[in-house]
C-alpha positions in Angstrom: 163.3 87.2 148.6 166.1 85.0 150.0 169.6 86.3 150.6 172.4 85.1 148.4 173.4 82.6 151.1 169.8 81.4 151.5 169.6 81.0 147.7 172.7 78.8 147.8 171.3 76.8 150.7 168.0 76.3 149.0 169.5 75.3 145.6 168.6 71.8 144.6 171.6 69.5 144.4 171.1 68.6 140.7 171.3 72.3 139.9 174.5 72.6 142.0 176.0 69.6 140.2 175.0 70.9 136.7 176.7 74.3 137.5 179.9 72.5 138.6 179.9 70.4 135.4 179.4 73.4 133.3 182.4 75.2 134.9 184.6 72.1 134.3 183.4 71.9 130.7 184.4 75.6 130.1 187.8 75.1 131.6 188.3 71.9 129.5 187.2 73.6 126.3 189.8 76.3 126.9 192.5 73.8 127.4 191.5 71.7 124.3 191.5 74.8 122.1 195.2 75.2 122.9 196.2 71.7 121.8 197.8 71.0 118.4 196.5 68.6 115.7 198.6 65.7 117.0 196.3 65.5 120.1 193.1 65.4 117.9 192.2 61.8 118.9 192.5 62.6 122.6 190.4 65.7 122.1 187.7 63.6 120.4 187.7 61.1 123.3 187.3 63.9 125.8 184.4 65.4 123.8 182.7 62.0 123.7 183.0 61.6 127.5 181.6 65.1 127.9 178.6 64.3 125.8 177.9 61.2 127.9 178.0 63.3 131.1 175.7 65.8 129.4 173.2 63.1 128.6 173.2 61.8 132.2 172.9 65.3 133.6 169.9 66.0 131.3 168.2 63.0 132.7 168.9 64.0 136.3 167.7 67.5 135.7 164.5 66.2 134.0 163.5 64.8 137.4 163.4 68.4 138.7 161.0 69.5 135.9 157.3 69.3 136.8 154.9 69.4 133.8 152.2 71.2 135.8 154.7 74.0 136.4 156.2 74.1 132.9 155.9 77.2 130.7 157.2 78.1 127.2 160.1 80.6 127.3 159.8 83.2 124.5 163.1 85.0 125.1 165.9 84.8 127.7 169.2 86.5 128.5 171.4 87.4 131.3 169.0 90.0 132.8 165.5 88.9 132.0 163.3 86.2 130.7 159.9 86.3 128.9 157.5 83.4 129.0 154.0 82.5 127.8 151.4 82.0 130.5 148.7 80.1 128.6 145.1 81.2 128.8 144.1 77.8 130.3 145.7 75.2 132.5 148.1 77.1 134.7 145.8 79.2 136.9 146.2 82.9 137.4 149.1 84.7 135.8 151.5 86.5 138.3 150.9 90.2 138.9 153.3 93.0 138.2 156.1 93.3 140.8 155.3 89.8 142.1 158.4 87.7 143.1 158.5 84.3 141.4 160.9 81.3 141.8 162.3 80.0 138.5 163.8 76.7 137.4 165.2 77.4 133.9 166.1 74.2 132.0 168.7 74.7 129.3 168.5 71.4 127.5 171.2 72.2 124.9 173.6 73.1 127.7 172.6 70.1 129.8 172.2 72.5 132.7 169.6 74.4 134.7 169.4 77.7 136.6 167.5 78.1 139.9 166.8 81.8 140.8 164.2 84.4 141.7 162.7 87.0 139.5 160.3 89.9 139.7 157.5 90.4 137.2 158.2 93.6 135.3 155.4 93.4 132.7 152.3 91.4 131.8 150.9 91.8 128.3 148.2 90.0 126.3 149.3 87.7 123.6 147.5 85.5 121.1 147.8 82.3 123.2 147.9 83.8 126.6 149.8 86.4 128.6 153.5 87.3 128.0 155.2 87.6 131.4 158.5 89.6 131.4 160.7 88.8 134.4 163.8 90.6 135.7 166.1 88.4 137.7 166.1 89.5 141.3 168.3 86.9 142.9 170.6 84.8 140.8 174.1 83.3 141.3 176.8 85.0 139.2 177.8 81.6 137.7 174.2 81.0 136.6 174.0 84.5 135.0 177.2 83.5 133.0 175.6 80.3 132.0 172.6 82.2 130.7 174.9 84.5 128.7 176.7 81.5 127.1 173.3 79.7 126.4 171.9 82.9 124.7 175.0 83.3 122.6 174.7 79.6 121.5 171.1 80.2 120.5 172.0 83.3 118.6 174.8 81.5 116.8 172.5 78.7 115.7 170.0 81.2 114.5 172.6 83.1 112.5 173.8 79.8 110.9 170.3 78.9 110.0 169.7 82.3 108.4 172.9 82.0 106.4 171.9 78.5 105.1 168.5 79.9 104.1 170.1 82.6 102.1 172.3 80.0 100.3 169.2 78.1 99.1 
């Protein structure tokens, strides 16, 4: 497993840029929340500019995504991730305690995380094996990004459930 310095050196440039943009977006969001209603037009212009940058960043990050190495994530959070290793098409599933390199693409956040994880558990599922990974080497800012992304997913799920109850 690489040291923290080696992980930083090996980090692909688009991932580094995405993390920097995410940090800037967080700071901008905090500033915007403190503005009064008279600044609403300016706030909307800033939000539109941010959406344009997110679209460009999503395109750049897509070039880092290789379909032959793509897996479906079942759950994720700040400490672990579970993905589906299909029964066919992706070779042998990793073994327990094996170290794996991850590229986690967060499309809704227009960002990505590059890290290493260790296989904690491998269980059989209906469509393949469920692989539970614990992050072994991850940058702190990427862990924070995963926390925000998981909170956004939970928020969307809660809103969807609330709308279902209203129907």
